[in-house]
N, C-alpha and C positions, 0 to 999 in steps of 0.2 A: 151408465160407460164406460169403456174399457180403458183398463190401467195399462196394458201391455202394448210394445215395444220393439222394433228390431232394435233402435238407438237405446240402450237405458242412462248413457252418461249425458246429461242435457248440456254437459258445459265444453264437450268441445263437439257435441251435433247440432249448433250454429257455425261455427269454420267450416266443418263439410259439404254442411251443406250448401255456403256462400259458394264453395269451392267447384260444388256440381252444379250450380245452376251458371257461373263463371265461365267451365266449362263446354256447357251444353248451349254458351249466348260467345259469339264469335268478334261479337260488337262491342263483349264487356272484358273489364280489369275490375281485379280486385286487389287490394291493399292490407293483407290477411290478418297484420298485429293490429291494424283499425278497425277490420270486420267492415272497410266503403270498400264498395261497387259502382264506379262506374263508366259513364263513354269512355273506351278507346280511339273513339273518333269527335270524341268533344270539340265544337264548333267554338273558338270566344269569341265571335263575333255577334255572339248567340246570349241571352241572358243567363245564365247558369241556376238550376232550380235541384234544391239536396233538399231529400226530405228521409223521412227515418224516426227512429223511436226501436222497442223491444223486439223482438225477435218474438216469432208462437203465431205473427199474427199473416205468416207466407200466403199469398206470391208477397203482399202489401209487404214494405216497400220495394224491398230491394226487386222482383220481378218484373217494376214497370220504369226499369234505366234500357232509357233508348232513347234516338231519334225522333225526335217529338213527342220524347214524354217527359220524365227527368234525364239531368244530365247526371245527379248522382245518388247513393242512398247508403245510411250508415246505418249499421244493427249493431242493437246490446243486445245484453242476455237477455234468455226467456223472460221477457214481460220485464223487460229494467231497461229505461234508459238508457241509451248511450253516453259519454264520456264525453267532457267537455270539447279535448282533447281531440279524441274524432272526430266529432263535428268540424273540428277547426283544419281535420287534415281530409275531411271530405271537400270542401271550400278549395285549400289548395292543388287539391288536389283534380280540378275544373275548375280553372282559371278562366273570368267574363273579362271583356273590356266595357262591355257595358256596367253589369253588377249582377250579385248572385241575390237569390232569394230561399229564404229560409224555410219551407213549409213546414208548420210543426202541429200536430197531433194536439191538441190541445190537453194533456194530462200533468203535472204540478210536475215534475222530473224531466219530461220534453223542455217544458220551458223553460226553468234554470239552465239545464242545460247549452240546451242549443242559442238562449236569450248570452248565457254565457263567450261562448263561442263566438259567437259577433261580437261580442267587446274585447274580444280577443283581436279578432280578426281583425277591426280596428284602428287599435291599440302597434301591429304591426303593419298597419299602412295599407291591407286592402278595402279601396274603397264601394259602398255603395252593398254596402251587407242589409236586409232589409230582414223583419218579421210577417208569414205571411200566418196566423193561425187559425187552422179551423173547429171546431166543435159543432153540432152537427143534430145533437141527440137530442129529440126535444120532448124523453119520458120524464128527466128531471124537474121539480118543478122551479117554475123560476126562484119561489121564495128560500129554498134549499138550497140550491145553487149558483146562486145567486155572487159567493166572493170569488168562484172558483170559474164560469160559465158552463157551456155546454161542453160536454166531454166529444169526443172525438168518435165517432163510428165508421164505416165503410164509405162514405163520402168523400173523406178526405184524397178517393184516389181519381174521381170523378174531376173532382179539384182539379187534381195534377195532370190529368189529360184534357184540359181546356188550355191551361197555362202551358201545357208544354208545346200544346199546337201555336198557340199563340207567339208563346217564346221563338220557335220554329218559321214562323209566320216574320220575324223579326221585329215584333213590338216593346217597346221600350221600354227600360226600367221602371222611372215611375207606374203608368197607364198597364205594365203586366202586373206590377203590387198592387190595387186598385183595383183590376178584374178579381184577382184571387180574394181580397178581402171581401170582393161585393159575392163572389162563388159562397165563398163560404159561408157569409150573413142568412145565406136568401138556398141556403139544402135542408132540408127536416128530414130525420133519418130517426130509427126507432128497431133496438133487437129482442128477441126472443129466443127461450133453449128451451130444450127438453130435456137438459143435464150438463152442468157445466162438464168444461175439459180436463186431463189427465198430462200434465209436463211430465217427460219421458224421467228417473230418475228419482219420486218424491213421492217418497213411503210414508204410508201409517194415516194420516189422518187428511183428506181432501174433500172439500166443498160434492156436496151431493144434491141436487134435488129430487126430492122423496118420488116413488113411484102415484104417476095421475095425476100430477100435479107438472106447475111448466112456471117459468117464471119469465115476465113480461121489463124493461127495461133495464136491459145489464151493459156493461160495457163490456169491451177489447180483451179484461185481464179475466179471467171469472171470479170478477165484482159481483155481491146478493142482488138479485132485480129491484127493481121498486114494489112488483107487483108479483107473490110469489099465488097460485091461484090454479082452483081444480083445472085441468085441464079440457079447455073448452073445443067445440067443431071447427074443423079451415074454415070455414064461412064467417060464424063468429070470433074466431085468432083473427084474420085481416082484417073486419070489421075494428075490431079495439085500436089495428095497429096505424089501419090511416084515421081511424077517430084524432086518436092522438097526437096526427103529422098534421091534420088538415081544419080540426076544432076551431075557428078564431073566434066564437068564448068562451074559452079557457084562457085565465089568462094568466094562466098559471104555467101555459106551454104553446100557447100560440106567439114565438121566435119567429116566426115566417110568414109574412102574409098573404095571405090566397084571396082567389076571388075568383069569379062566374068569369070563365072566356082565359082564364095564362095560359099559357105555352108549360110545357112541365117538359121534365124528363123525371126514367122511372131507374133505379138500382137497385137492384132483388140480389141479396151477399148473401151467400153459401155458407155461415163461420166455421164449418172443417170437416162436419162429423155429416151434410144429409146426402142425402142419396140424389141423380140427376136427372133419375125419377123422378122422384116425391118436388122436386127444386123446380121442372116442367112447369107440375102443378101448384105449387106457388106460385107460377106467375099469371098462369089462367085463373086464378080467385081470385088476385091483383087488378088484371085486370077488369074481370065482370066486376067487380066491387067498385072501381074507378068510374068505368062507364055509367055508373047505376051513379052517381055524385058528378054525370054531365064534364069528365075528363076522358082526352084517351089521349097518352102519354104521348109525344113527337120520335122520341126514340129510349130504348127497352134495350138495359144489360142485366146479366145475369148470367153467372159466374161465383168463382172464390173471388173476395175482393181483396178483404181484412180479415180472414180466417183467424178466431182462435181453438189452435191449435186443431181437436178435434173434436169440437163442440157442435154437439146435433144442434141446431140454429139457424135461423134466416135472419137476416136488419132488410128491410126497408128504405129506402131513401128516393127521397121527390124534390126536383131541382127546379127553383119556379125563375124560367126565363126572362122572363117580362120583368121581374125585379134588377134582373142581371143586368139588362138590355140599359132597363131606365138610369140605373145608378153611373153603368160608364160611355156610354154614348153607342154600345154595338149593339149591330146590329142581331132579330135573332136568329134571322139568318147565314148570319156568320159565325154567332156563337154554336151553329147543330152542322157546318161548315170546320169549326174547331173537334167537334165531337165525332166528326166522320173522318177526322185526319189521316193518312196513314200514319204508320209510327213502326220503330222499329224494337219495341221493348218484346222480352220474351212472352207477356202474359196477357197482354192488353187479350181482349178476348177477338175485337173485330177489329178489319182493313191492316194490317201488320203485310208493311213493305215486303218484300221479296229479301231475304236473308244474306244469298247469293247474288252474282257475283263480289266475291269481298275485297278491297281493296289490296294493290302488291304486300301494302306492308303486314298483313294481314291472313294473306293467303295460307303461307306454307312456315307458320308457329307453331310451336307442338301447344299441349294441350298445359303446361306448366309457364307460358310464357307469359301470360294473362296474369301472374299470382304476382303482381310488381308493389313488390315491402318498401317502404319507407326506408333511406338508410338511416343508417344507427345516424340517434338525435345527439345531438353535444351541445349538452345544458352550455348557456352562454350565465359569466360567472357571475355567484349570486351579487346583490349591494353588499360593500362593506361597512360594518359601521364597530359603532363599540360593544363589544360584549354582552349581553345580559344573565350569570351564569351562575346556575343552585348544582349543588355536588350531584355529580353524574347519577352513581347508584342510588338515589333516593328518584330519579327522572325514573330512569330505567326500571325499576322496580313497580311505579307507577302506573310505567304505561303496559308493564308485563302481567299486570293482576287486574285493570282491566279489559287488557283484550282479550288474558284466559276467561274472564268473565262473559263475555260476549259470545264469548264461542260455547261457551258451555249452557247460554240463553239459548241458543241457538232451536233447538225441540218446537220451544215456549212460541219463539216467536215468530217461526211457522204457521203453527196452530193456531196462535192467533190472526195471522196476515191472510189467515183460508178465509176468514172468518168475514172482514175487512176491506180485505184486500186484493192481490194478486195471489199471495202464498209466496213471495218471495223474498219477503224480510228478511227472515231468518237465513236465510242464504245467503243473500248480500251482504249483512251483517257479523256472519264469520269468517266471510271473504276478509272482509275489513281489516276482523281483528287476526285472523292470519300473516295477513300480510304486514302488521305491526310487530306481529311474534316476530317477521322473520328479520325483517327491520334492526329489530333489538339487539339479533344473535350477531348480524353482522357490522354493528355498532349505533345503533339510533341512540343518541341523546349522549354517546362517550364523554363527550368534549364536556356538557354541558351548559351549551348554549344556548339556554330558549329560543334567542332569534330563530335560528338554524332550524333548532329541532319540532319547529312552527311551522318552518318553511317547505321541512321535507316532512311530516303529516299530512300536509296540503294534500302535495303528488302524491303521496300514497294514496290517501283514502281519493283522490279522486278517480285513479286508475284502479284502485280494485271495490270499491267499495261502489258501485253502479245506482240505476233508480232515483226517486226523489230523496231519500233521506242520506243515500252518497253526498250529491247536490249542496243537500241544507249544511250536512260538517263541512263539508268543503269549502262553501263561502265562512260560514264560522273558522272555521278554521285561518281562513286568508285573513280575516278582519284581527282575530286575537293573532298575525305575524306581526304586521301593519300597528298594532299598539304596542307590543312589545317592545317593536325597531323605535317608536318615537319615546317610550321610557329609559328604552336603552341611551337614548343620547341625548337624555333633561343632564347638565350637570350640576349638583353632583346625581348622584342615580340614586332614585327612589331605592328601598330596602322591598328587598322581594320576596317577600308576604305571600297568606291567604287574600287578604286585601286587595293586594296589590292584582294579583290574579282574580279578583272580581272587578276591577275595575274595569280590565284590559277586556274580560269576559262582556258585560257590561259595552264598550265600545265594538266592539265584536259583533254582539246583536243591532246594534247601531244600521250595520253595518250589509249584517244581513237584511233587515226589516227593507232594505233597500230593493232586493228579490226577491219577495217574498208576503206577501198578505196574511200568515200566520201570525198570530198571537194569544197572546193565552187564554184559555178559555175556548179556540176551536175542536179541542181534542185532534196533536199531532204535538210532534216532539216536544214544540215551543213550552207545554204543559209541562214539563220538564228543564226543558233546559233556562229558562226565561227567572222561575222562580229559585235554581242554581246556582246564578251568576248573580242574583240579588244577594241572595243572605250568603254568598260569599263576600261580597263587598261588604253588606252593613259590618258581619261578623268578627271578615278573618276565622272563620271557624267550618273547617274543611267537614266535621260532621254532622255539624249543624244543615250545615249547604246540603248535604248528600242525605239528609232526609226532609228537608223540604223537597228536593226534587224529586224522595219516593215517593211525597203523597200527593205532591204532583202528577209525577207517571199514572199513577194508582187510581187516580182520579178522575183520570179522563173515560175508568170506564163509564161511568155515570155523563157522560157528558155527551152532547150531539153535535156531531163532526161540522165543521162550517169550512172549513178545506180538507182536499186529498182527498183519495178513491173514498175512505169513509164514507164522505159529508154525501154520496149518492146511497147508501143505505136509508140510512134517513133513520126513521122512528121503528124497524120493522119487528112488529108486535112477536113478531117467530122466530125471535132471530132473541139472545141474548147475549152481551155485546162485552167484547174486553176488553184490555186498558189495549191503549193504542201502541200499536210496535214498536212502533219507531224511540217514544216516549222513554220504554223498557227500555229499552236499546242505551240510552242515552241513561239510565240508573244502575245501570250495569256500572255503565267508564265512570261514572262521577264516587259510585260507593267500592268499584278496584282501588282510586285516589286516597281514598280516604280508607281506605287499609291501608295504604302501603304507607300515607306519612303518618299515619297510628304507628306503624312501627320505626322508622326515624325521622325526628323533628328537624330542618336543616332550615336555617336564614330563619325563623324563626316563625316559618311556613307549617 
């Protein structure tokens, strides 16, 4: 795998790539600050379809925005989900009189951020916002991934194509939601790779597959595959992948029901680093083997749909149209018409409508006219209430030490996450830490008001710290804000001490528990967060709480992941599992707070 790139700063690469895409596509617009690509000619009389996720999967999903496909797509940083604020901006960019469907790739961060955006939209009076979660991978055994469900592979783009054509055909909101969910549940996909990909600007250690071996059962984010095997010949490789998708006698992987005579569509996806020459041969071998099983796909799609940067790999997807027809009442002929329907997206490989001539309002605009940023947001006044104050110097010192420790831990977090995740945890946490340091420099915490502090921290982390961990921390901080507001409203106010913080932290965990199934023992950040909150509430001792936090974080190295991307790695014997990076990031936060409290005690804390 090559680690050489033209653009080595991935922090600017996403924005520049989106600008280039929109400049080449005269019917698309871009909101640069939100990384939202949307139709300039969106028809609000049709259901709006919005998809998205981390960048690095191009052309998915931004390359499939256009009439007859997606109405908008939201891009996060490389392999990191976009924030809820970005998704909400995408919803507002393409208003629909019928409703908006958020097509979500089934990864924890995307579920959390898109789900939170849906709640935010509803709270602002935007009607009919619903979720269609796509998880099509069948390589991970049901028993290992039962708490997180199937992760998403390239099948999400075929789901989007059919839904987009149905929306253009004026399908109503609820039937379109039902269609999307049926398409997702009746898609089976498997990915293989000759090597992992490399993200621009990431130096040092990165995941690689040894020479002479391949991995089968990878995700889209450089995760370790389910199987690491000696490289077989092409015939045996394709047979193994098809067996994983089609074997009805495998109770762990028969997620999709197939029977003789079913009508199937085939998608062969290039993960980004395969030559067109080899991809054609992959299609041929796949068809030969399917025909040997009595299966002749009615539609065959080949190309890069959901890539993984420069990964030399392939995924196969099979969609069972009989099952979808039975679920929805739509005929197989209608479903095929939707697959064949014309569109105006830049990257779907067939049946694109003529982009020209353009309508008058788009004909003469300059390149940058398509880059339409949102107006500067005017924050609504925060709810007022009695303050709950502590010494500002201690607050700012705790924030500074915790943030500095997180920033310093970045190399270890990155190293660990290349093994159990997609390698971005270190950078994500570093961005969050630096954002907090900048905010302290600009006066965060200077008024000593805890409610104000946690409200601001929630916004800072949501903006700066992407991915699953950013969503977890943002929801937890929002829960802390609510708990502190309730404490401030009591008469008389409670003493502000460590025990109060522990109680508020446990209340915040209850809020977080409504948004994620992660619990202690699942090998996630919760293994550090829950012991910290419980010890703080029980003992009122920050040092004891930090010690429990570290024990929980380090203890994740011996746990089997039940949630998050590490769940897909499982118990691979050829991989030495590190501690969970998110848990260790919170350990750094907890110990930074403890150091500040040791330096100065205020109000019994």
